[in-house]
ZAMARGU-4260 file (C-alpha; in steps of 0.2 Angstrom, whole numbers, plus 5000, padded with zeros to 4 digits):
<rodrens>
0) 5090/4996/5095 | 5083/5011/5086 | 5064/5014/5083 | 5058/5016/5065 | 5041/5019/5057
5) 5037/5011/5040 | 5024/5018/5029 | 5018/5005/5016 | 5007/5007/5001 | 4999/4992/4992
10) 4991/4993/4976 | 4984/4981/4963 | 4995/4977/4948 | 4990/4985/4932 | 4977/4975/4923
15) 4970/4967/4939 | 4952/4970/4940 | 4947/4981/4954 | 4928/4979/4958 | 4929/4991/4973
20) 4937/5005/4962 | 4923/5002/4949 | 4909/5005/4963 | 4918/5020/4969 | 4919/5027/4951
25) 4901/5024/4949 | 4897/5033/4965 | 4907/5048/4960 | 4898/5050/4944 | 4881/5048/4952
30) 4887/5062/4964 | 4891/5073/4949 | 4909/5071/4948 | 4909/5068/4929 | 4928/5071/4927
35) 4932/5055/4937 | 4938/5043/4924 | 4946/5029/4934 | 4948/5023/4952 | 4961/5011/4959
40) 4960/5006/4977 | 4974/5000/4988 | 4979/4998/5006 | 4990/5009/5018 | 4999/5003/5033
45) 5010/5011/5046 | 5021/4999/5056 | 5032/5004/5071 | 5047/4993/5073 | 5064/4992/5082
50) 5080/4987/5072 | 5099/4989/5074 | 5099/5001/5059 | 5089/5008/5044 | 5095/4995/5032
55) 5089/4981/5044 | 5072/4989/5047 | 5070/4990/5028 | 5074/4972/5026 | 5061/4967/5039
60) 5048/4978/5032 | 5051/4970/5015 | 5049/4953/5022 | 5033/4958/5031 | 5026/4965/5015
65) 5030/4949/5006 | 5025/4937/5020 | 5009/4945/5025 | 5003/4962/5019 | 5004/4960/5000
70) 4999/4946/4988 | 5014/4947/4976 | 5004/4939/4962 | 4991/4953/4960 | 4998/4967/4971
75) 5013/4979/4971 | 5020/4987/4986 | 5031/5001/4991 | 5037/5007/5008 | 5047/5021/5016
80) 5056/5018/5032 | 5061/5033/5044 | 5069/5034/5061 | 5057/5040/5075
</rodrens>
């Protein structure tokens, strides 16, 4: 078995309301960052796993994202898997 690390980014799909992003944008403007025009929030995960090969690791990470980490109705996700 080889060791891998997956780096996973999860973001809201375009058009899905992001209340946390709106609050952050408001705070940025209050702090004087007038150039800020939009904020979208997301989640980031790093997962260490063991698998026979990189392809198997990617498949497992894809399943993890679909089963637990992301809500595919309102969120998109991407991941990068590398051997450690």
